[in-house]
C-alpha positions as CSV (number, residue, x, y, z in Angstrom):
1,M,-0.2,0.1,0.9
2,A,2.9,2.2,0.7
3,C,5.3,1.9,-2.2
4,A,1.4,2.1,-4.7
5,L,0.8,6.0,-2.9
6,C,4.8,6.0,-3.6
7,S,4.6,5.7,-7.0
8,G,0.9,7.9,-7.1
9,E,3.4,10.9,-5.7
10,L,6.3,10.0,-8.2
11,Q,3.9,9.9,-11.3
12,R,3.1,13.1,-9.8
13,G,6.2,14.6,-9.5
14,V,7.1,13.8,-12.7
15,L,4.5,15.1,-14.7
16,Q,4.3,18.9,-12.6
17,A,8.1,18.5,-13.7
18,V,7.2,17.8,-17.2
19,F,4.5,21.0,-17.0
20,D,6.5,23.6,-15.2
21,E,9.3,22.9,-18.0
22,K,6.0,23.4,-20.4
23,K,4.9,25.7,-19.0
24,G,9.1,27.9,-18.5
25,I,9.6,27.3,-22.5
26,L,6.1,28.2,-23.4
27,M,6.4,32.0,-22.1
28,K,9.7,31.6,-22.7
29,V,8.5,31.5,-26.1
30,Q,6.0,34.5,-25.6
31,R,9.0,37.0,-24.4
32,N,10.3,36.3,-27.2
33,W,7.7,36.9,-30.2
34,V,6.5,40.3,-27.9
35,A,10.4,41.4,-27.2
36,G,10.5,40.6,-31.4
37,I,7.2,42.7,-31.8
38,I,8.9,45.4,-29.7
39,T,11.7,45.6,-32.5
40,L,9.7,45.7,-35.2
41,L,7.4,48.2,-34.3
42,S,10.5,50.6,-33.3
43,S,12.8,49.6,-36.5
44,V,10.5,51.4,-38.3
45,V,9.0,53.9,-36.2
46,A,13.3,54.9,-36.5
47,H,13.2,54.1,-40.4
48,A,10.4,57.2,-40.6
49,D,10.3,60.4,-40.9
50,R,6.8,62.3,-40.2
51,V,7.1,65.6,-43.2
52,E,5.2,68.2,-44.7
53,V,4.9,67.9,-47.9
54,G,3.8,70.6,-49.8
55,V,0.7,70.3,-52.6
56,D,-0.6,72.1,-56.1
57,N,-3.2,73.3,-55.5
58,L,-6.6,73.2,-52.4
59,L,-9.5,73.7,-54.0
60,A,-13.2,74.0,-52.0
61,P,-16.3,75.7,-53.3
62,L,-16.2,79.8,-53.0
63,V,-19.9,80.5,-51.8
64,G,-22.4,77.9,-50.9
65,F,-21.9,76.9,-47.4
66,E,-23.4,77.8,-44.3
67,Q,-22.3,78.4,-41.0
68,K,-23.7,74.9,-39.5
69,N,-21.6,73.0,-42.7
70,N,-18.6,71.0,-42.4
71,I,-16.6,72.6,-44.1
72,Q,-14.5,71.2,-47.2
73,V,-11.9,71.7,-48.8
74,V,-9.8,69.2,-50.8
75,L,-5.5,69.8,-51.4
76,Y,-4.1,67.7,-54.6
77,G,-0.2,67.2,-55.2
78,T,2.3,64.6,-56.0
79,L,5.3,63.3,-53.9
80,P,8.0,63.1,-54.0
81,N,9.3,59.3,-55.2
82,H,8.2,56.4,-53.6
83,C,10.1,56.9,-50.5
84,Y,7.3,58.2,-49.5
85,S,3.5,57.3,-48.8
86,L,0.6,60.8,-47.8
87,D,0.4,60.6,-44.4
88,D,-2.8,62.5,-41.7
89,Y,-2.9,66.4,-41.3
90,Q,-3.2,68.5,-39.4
91,V,-5.2,72.4,-39.4
92,E,-5.0,75.2,-37.2
93,R,-7.6,78.0,-37.0
94,A,-5.5,81.8,-36.4
95,A,-6.8,83.3,-33.3
96,D,-9.2,85.5,-35.8
97,R,-11.1,82.5,-36.7
98,K,-11.0,84.0,-40.1
99,T,-7.3,82.0,-40.8
100,V,-7.4,78.6,-40.7
101,R,-3.5,76.8,-42.5
102,V,-3.9,72.8,-43.5
103,R,-0.2,71.7,-42.9
104,Q,-0.5,68.1,-45.2
105,F,2.3,65.3,-43.9
106,A,3.7,61.8,-45.0
107,Q,6.5,59.7,-43.4
108,R,9.3,59.5,-45.0
109,E,10.9,56.2,-45.2
110,Q,15.1,56.1,-44.1
111,S,16.0,52.8,-45.2
112,G,16.5,50.3,-47.0
113,L,17.1,51.7,-50.5
114,C,15.7,55.4,-49.0
115,A,19.2,55.7,-47.2
116,D,20.2,57.3,-50.9
117,E,17.3,59.2,-52.1
118,A,19.8,60.6,-55.1
119,N,20.8,57.1,-55.8
120,L,17.6,55.5,-56.1
121,P,16.5,53.1,-58.5
122,E,14.8,54.2,-61.6
123,E,11.5,52.7,-60.8
124,W,11.2,54.7,-57.7
125,K,12.3,58.6,-58.6
126,T,8.5,58.8,-60.1
127,P,6.3,60.6,-58.5
128,I,2.5,60.1,-56.2
129,P,-0.1,62.0,-57.6
130,F,-2.6,62.4,-54.6
131,T,-5.7,63.5,-53.4
132,S,-6.3,65.1,-49.3
133,E,-10.2,66.0,-48.2
134,I,-9.9,68.4,-45.7
135,S,-12.1,68.4,-43.3
136,A,-11.7,72.2,-41.6
137,G,-15.2,72.0,-38.7
138,H,-17.9,74.8,-39.1
139,L,-16.5,78.5,-39.7
140,E,-17.6,81.9,-38.3
141,V,-19.8,83.8,-40.9
142,G,-17.5,86.2,-43.8
143,D,-14.9,85.0,-45.6
144,V,-12.2,82.5,-44.3
145,T,-8.8,82.5,-45.8
146,F,-7.2,78.7,-46.4
147,Q,-3.5,78.7,-46.4
148,F,-1.3,75.4,-48.1
149,K,1.8,74.8,-48.6
150,Q,2.9,74.7,-52.0
151,A,5.0,72.5,-53.2
152,S,8.3,76.0,-54.1
153,G,7.9,76.2,-50.4
154,Q,6.2,79.4,-50.7
155,I,2.6,79.5,-48.8
156,G,-0.2,79.8,-51.2
157,S,-4.0,80.6,-50.5
158,R,-7.6,80.2,-51.2
159,L,-11.2,81.6,-50.1
160,V,-13.8,80.6,-48.8
161,R,-17.0,82.7,-48.1
162,V,-19.5,81.1,-45.2
163,S,-22.7,82.3,-45.4
164,P,-25.5,82.2,-42.6
165,N,-28.0,79.7,-42.0
166,T,-30.8,79.9,-44.4
167,T,-32.7,77.6,-42.3
168,L,-32.5,75.2,-39.3
169,S,-31.7,71.6,-40.4
170,V,-28.3,70.3,-41.3
171,D,-29.5,70.5,-45.5
172,S,-31.0,74.0,-46.6
173,L,-32.2,71.3,-49.5
174,P,-33.5,67.4,-49.8
175,Y,-31.1,66.7,-50.8
176,A,-29.9,63.5,-52.4
177,A,-28.0,60.2,-50.7
178,V,-25.1,60.5,-52.9
179,S,-22.2,57.7,-52.1
180,N,-19.8,57.9,-55.5
181,L,-19.0,60.9,-58.1
182,S,-17.4,58.9,-61.7
183,V,-15.5,60.7,-64.1
184,A,-12.3,60.4,-66.0
185,D,-9.5,62.3,-64.9
186,V,-7.8,63.6,-67.2
187,I,-10.0,65.1,-70.3
188,R,-9.2,66.3,-72.9
189,G,-10.0,69.8,-73.6
190,D,-12.2,68.5,-76.6
191,Q,-14.4,66.6,-74.7
192,E,-17.1,66.9,-72.5
193,V,-17.2,66.6,-68.6
194,A,-19.1,63.7,-68.2
195,V,-20.2,62.9,-64.3
196,T,-22.2,60.1,-63.0
197,L,-23.8,60.3,-59.4
198,S,-24.5,57.2,-57.3
199,G,-25.9,56.6,-54.2
200,V,-29.4,55.4,-52.4
201,L,-33.0,57.0,-51.8
202,N,-34.9,55.7,-48.8
203,S,-38.7,56.3,-49.2
204,S,-40.4,54.2,-52.2
205,C,-41.8,57.5,-52.2
206,T,-38.7,59.7,-53.2
207,E,-36.7,60.6,-56.5
208,L,-34.4,62.1,-57.9
209,D,-35.6,65.8,-59.2
210,D,-35.4,65.9,-63.4
211,E,-32.3,68.2,-63.0
212,V,-29.5,68.6,-61.1
213,R,-28.3,72.6,-60.4
214,V,-24.9,73.2,-61.5
215,D,-23.1,76.3,-59.4
216,H,-20.1,77.0,-62.0
217,Q,-17.2,78.4,-59.6
218,P,-14.2,79.6,-60.1
219,E,-11.6,76.3,-60.2
220,V,-15.1,74.6,-59.2
221,F,-18.4,73.0,-60.2
222,V,-20.3,72.5,-57.3
223,L,-23.0,70.1,-58.2
224,L,-26.6,69.8,-56.0
225,P,-28.9,67.1,-57.1
226,T,-32.2,66.9,-55.1
227,V,-34.7,64.8,-54.9
228,K,-39.2,64.6,-54.4
229,T,-41.4,63.7,-52.3
230,K,-44.2,61.6,-54.2
231,R,-47.7,63.0,-52.1
232,G,-50.9,60.8,-51.0
233,A,-49.1,57.8,-51.6
234,L,-48.0,54.4,-49.7
235,C,-44.5,54.8,-48.8
236,L,-42.2,52.6,-48.2
237,Q,-38.6,52.4,-46.2
238,V,-36.7,50.4,-49.1
239,L,-33.4,51.5,-50.5
240,I,-33.0,52.0,-53.5
241,P,-29.8,52.5,-55.9
242,F,-30.0,55.0,-58.1
243,E,-27.4,56.3,-61.1
244,K,-27.5,60.2,-62.3
245,K,-25.4,61.5,-65.2
246,V,-25.1,65.2,-65.4
247,N,-23.3,66.7,-68.4
248,L,-20.6,70.0,-67.1
249,G,-19.8,70.7,-71.1
250,R,-16.0,71.0,-71.9
251,A,-13.6,73.5,-70.4
252,P,-10.5,74.9,-70.4
253,E,-6.9,73.7,-69.7
254,G,-7.0,73.8,-65.8
255,R,-7.0,71.7,-62.8
256,Y,-11.0,71.5,-61.5
257,L,-12.7,70.3,-58.3
258,I,-16.4,68.5,-58.7
259,H,-17.8,69.0,-55.7
260,A,-21.8,67.2,-55.2
261,R,-23.1,67.6,-51.5
262,S,-25.2,64.4,-50.9
263,M,-28.0,64.5,-47.4
264,N,-27.2,64.9,-44.2
265,G,-24.7,67.8,-44.1
266,R,-22.4,65.6,-46.0
267,A,-21.2,65.7,-50.0
268,V,-18.2,64.2,-52.5
269,N,-15.2,65.4,-53.9
270,R,-13.6,64.6,-56.7
271,V,-10.1,65.9,-58.3
272,V,-9.6,66.3,-62.7
273,T,-7.7,67.3,-65.2
274,V,-8.4,69.5,-68.4
275,V,-5.9,68.5,-71.3
276,R,-5.4,70.5,-74.6
């Protein structure tokens, strides 16, 4: 009987020792794994710089925004080469709230091929075009000047005129819920700028107005797609997809912002280039 007890205790001791050994190995592996991840992240952070990049221009509607609106502007430009990747932006308001400075940042890789930017492979030297939609929030009524760093290093500016609220609702007009705007990136000057708006209607009694109002502003096309509601009909709350083609005609050579208003204070923006 005593020998049986001794044998059982011996087996439990052996099992416990094996368990403790495997537990120790597992904990060591976990520690090494965590240390490896931390080292990797530290390496990534150490080999990338966050830098402000210059842009070609800032585009925004001159008029049309009200005090209740989230003011949106769009930057476009090019990153110098493949060592850069677009990062976040920063919006700085002056004390008088009449000047807004917009800064666009990028991550500049400094390891590998990017350790010597002067001797990059040819395929890495290609500039990378980008557009960046900036949300500036609600601004005071009056003229607001947006400032930005140009590719040349100089400070550029764009005026936006904010009007008093005309209604208590978020939208001043019954806008359609536009979710996408399709247009060619590059358009020849002898071609018309053709845009397709798409989104959803949220009721069986809602339909798009026949015409989309277009407001031509300096370097900007503002599209105002609105809806109408059938009266006296039984309405079902269903989602109905729609597409609407809008012809903006021909435009002179240059870069243009197409700004389509959408339901609930939102907008969809695209930048297009018209060439000869």
